[in-house]
C-alpha positions in Angstrom: 7.2 8.4 -17.3 3.5 8.4 -16.5 2.1 5.6 -14.5 -0.6 3.3 -15.9 -3.2 2.5 -13.2 -4.0 -1.2 -13.0 -7.6 -1.9 -12.3 -8.3 -5.4 -10.8 -11.7 -6.6 -9.6 -11.1 -10.4 -9.4 -10.7 -10.3 -5.6 -14.1 -8.6 -5.0 -15.8 -10.8 -7.6 -14.6 -14.1 -6.2 -14.1 -13.3 -2.5 -15.8 -10.0 -1.8 -18.4 -11.4 0.6 -16.3 -14.2 2.0 -13.0 -12.3 2.6 -13.6 -8.6 1.9 -10.3 -7.6 3.4 -8.3 -10.0 1.3 -10.2 -8.9 -1.8 -9.3 -5.3 -0.9 -5.6 -6.1 -0.5 -5.6 -8.1 -3.8 -7.4 -5.5 -5.9 -6.4 -2.2 -4.4 -2.9 -2.8 -2.9 -1.3 -5.6 -4.9 -2.6 -4.5 -8.3 -3.9 -0.9 -7.6 -0.6 0.1 -6.0 2.3 -2.4 -6.4 1.6 -3.4 -10.0 0.7 0.2 -10.9 4.2 1.4 -10.0 5.3 1.0 -13.6 7.4 4.1 -13.5 9.8 2.0 -11.4 9.4 -1.4 -13.2 7.6 -1.8 -16.5 4.5 -4.1 -16.6 6.6 -6.5 -18.8 9.3 -6.6 -16.1 6.7 -7.3 -13.4 5.2 -10.1 -15.5 8.7 -11.7 -15.8 9.3 -11.5 -12.0 5.8 -12.9 -11.2 6.0 -15.8 -13.7 9.4 -16.8 -12.4 8.2 -16.6 -8.8 5.1 -18.7 -9.4 6.9 -21.4 -11.4 9.7 -21.6 -8.9 7.2 -22.4 -6.2 5.5 -25.0 -8.3 2.3 -22.9 -8.6 0.8 -23.9 -12.0 -2.9 -23.4 -11.4 -5.2 -20.6 -12.6 -3.1 -17.9 -11.0 -0.1 -18.8 -13.3 -2.5 -19.0 -16.3 -3.7 -15.5 -15.5 -0.2 -14.1 -15.2 0.8 -15.8 -18.4 -2.1 -14.1 -20.1 -1.1 -10.8 -18.6 2.5 -11.3 -19.8 1.3 -11.8 -23.3 -0.7 -8.5 -23.0 2.4 -6.9 -21.7 4.4 -7.7 -24.8 6.1 -11.1 -24.1 6.1 -13.1 -27.3 5.7 -16.9 -27.8 9.4 -17.2 -28.6 10.4 -15.2 -25.5 8.1 -17.2 -23.1 9.6 -20.5 -24.4 13.1 -19.2 -23.7 12.1 -17.8 -20.3 10.6 -21.1 -19.0 13.6 -23.0 -20.4 15.9 -20.8 -18.4 13.7 -21.2 -15.3 13.8 -25.0 -15.6 17.5 -25.1 -14.8 17.0 -23.2 -11.5 13.4 -24.2 -10.4 13.2 -27.8 -11.7 12.3 -29.7 -14.8 8.8 -30.9 -13.7 7.8 -27.4 -12.9 8.9 -26.2 -16.3 6.9 -29.0 -18.0 3.8 -27.9 -16.1 4.3 -24.3 -17.0 4.9 -25.1 -20.7 1.5 -26.9 -20.8 -0.2 -23.7 -19.7 1.9 -21.4 -21.8 1.2 -23.4 -25.0 -2.5 -22.7 -24.6 -2.0 -19.0 -23.9 0.2 -18.4 -26.9 -1.3 -21.1 -29.2 -2.9 -18.5 -31.5 0.5 -16.8 -31.9 2.1 -19.6 -33.9 1.4 -18.0 -37.2 2.3 -14.6 -35.9 5.8 -15.7 -34.8 6.3 -17.5 -38.1 5.3 -14.3 -39.9 7.8 -12.3 -37.8 10.6 -14.8 -38.6 9.7 -14.7 -42.3 9.7 -10.9 -42.2 13.1 -10.8 -40.6 14.4 -13.0 -43.5 13.1 -10.4 -45.9 15.3 -7.5 -44.8 19.0 -7.0 -44.1 18.5 -5.0 -40.9 17.7 -6.8 -37.6 14.2 -6.5 -36.1 15.9 -5.9 -32.7 14.3 -6.0 -29.3 10.8 -5.2 -28.1 10.5 -1.4 -28.0 9.5 -1.4 -24.3 10.9 2.0 -23.5 8.3 3.7 -25.8 5.6 1.0 -25.7 3.1 3.4 -24.1 3.3 5.6 -27.2 2.5 2.7 -29.6 -0.7 0.8 -30.3 0.5 -2.8 -30.9 4.0 -4.3 -30.7 7.0 -2.6 -32.1 10.7 -3.5 -32.1 13.9 -1.4 -32.1 17.4 -2.1 -33.5 19.9 0.7 -33.1 22.0 0.6 -36.2 24.4 3.6 -35.6 25.2 6.0 -32.8 27.9 7.9 -34.8 27.7 10.9 -37.2 23.9 10.6 -37.9 22.3 8.3 -35.4 19.6 6.0 -36.8 17.6 2.9 -35.9 15.5 0.2 -37.6 12.0 0.3 -36.3 9.7 -2.7 -36.9 5.9 -2.7 -36.5 3.6 -5.7 -36.4 0.5 -5.5 -38.6 -1.8 -2.7 -37.4 0.9 -1.2 -35.0 1.4 2.5 -35.1 2.8 5.2 -32.9 0.8 8.1 -31.4 0.6 11.5 -33.0 3.9 13.3 -32.1 6.1 16.3 -32.9 9.8 16.5 -33.2 10.4 19.9 -31.6 13.5 22.1 -32.4 14.2 25.8 -32.5 16.4 25.2 -35.6 17.2 22.1 -37.7 15.8 18.9 -36.2 13.1 16.7 -37.5 13.4 13.1 -38.8 13.8 11.2 -42.0 12.3 7.7 -42.6 13.4 5.2 -45.2 11.1 2.2 -45.9 13.0 -1.1 -45.5 10.4 -3.9 -45.8 6.7 -4.4 -45.8 4.0 -1.7 -46.1 3.3 1.2 -43.8 1.8 4.7 -43.5 2.9 8.2 -42.7 0.5 11.1 -42.1 0.9 14.7 -41.2 -2.0 16.5 -39.4 -4.4 17.9 -42.0 -3.0 15.9 -44.9 -3.8 12.6 -46.5 -1.8 9.6 -45.3 1.2 8.5 -47.5 2.0 4.8 -48.2 5.5 3.8 -47.3 7.1 0.9 -49.3 10.7 -0.3 -49.4 12.8 2.6 -50.7 10.2 5.3 -49.9 11.9 8.3 -48.2 9.8 10.5 -45.9 11.2 13.9 -44.7 9.6 15.1 -41.5 10.2 18.7 -40.7 10.6 19.8 -37.1 7.5 21.1 -35.3 5.0 19.1 -37.6 2.4 16.9 -35.9 2.5 13.4 -37.5 2.4 9.6 -37.0 3.6 6.5 -38.8 3.2 2.7 -38.6 2.3 -0.5 -40.3 -0.5 -1.3 -42.6 -3.3 -3.4 -41.1 -2.3 -6.4 -43.1 1.5 -6.2 -43.2 4.6 -6.2 -41.1 6.6 -3.0 -41.7 10.0 -1.7 -41.0 11.7 1.7 -41.6 15.0 3.3 -40.8 14.5 6.4 -38.6 17.3 9.0 -38.9 17.5 11.7 -36.2 18.3 15.1 -37.8 20.5 17.2 -35.5 18.8 20.4 -34.2 18.9 22.9 -31.4 16.8 22.3 -28.4 15.5 19.1 -30.0 12.8 17.1 -28.1 10.0 14.8 -28.8 6.4 15.7 -27.8 4.2 12.6 -27.7 0.4 13.3 -28.1 -2.8 11.3 -28.4 -3.1 7.9 -30.1 -4.3 7.5 -33.7 -7.9 6.4 -33.3 -9.2 3.2 -34.8 -11.7 5.3 -36.8 -8.8 7.3 -38.4 -6.7 4.2 -38.9 -9.4 2.0 -40.4 -10.0 4.5 -43.2 -6.6 3.6 -44.7 -6.5 0.9 -47.3 
């Protein structure tokens, strides 16, 4: 898993002249090295650890606000942060949790509609949305969720995309057989092969993806979207992840 280098400049901006060594340790060591070791712990995991540590110490100033904002960027939802702080309250103390909630409400305030939309979307389909797709998050633009439906015979999962979310261009490699089949479950999405127009995916749409064909798929800009993804058995089957779908490419789709 490739590391994502974290760039931090707050130390130098705020303390560069007054405490240059502290600024260096903050920007280059803490964030530039420790936080950047996301091949060992994901950024989401590091946000969870950091938030828990700060709240446990009763630190509910701007530093907690910053890390709550980063946690949101790293994929922690409004529903999840509420459960996380509730859990922390039993171990770190009720007043500390109250103070943390006051900050978290402001950070996730604009996600109320988003969470309601996610809950409504879950009610619209029979398959579960599942858990945040953190293992493959670096290959997606936006938040996606994964629910494994079957590991027997033909393995398949339900993959859910928030509005505007899509995966990178990629190829299902195989020397024989292989490839993937998608079946639209709910919402509206897109599938596109390199060099061909994008295809709209609606509930019941079936997409057959041959092995060794470059493609991407994801949600429409204005709709949550879910599809079943069936893994077709093949020899020497691997996934090759490529470049992201650019905003220019994506915004042309209506």
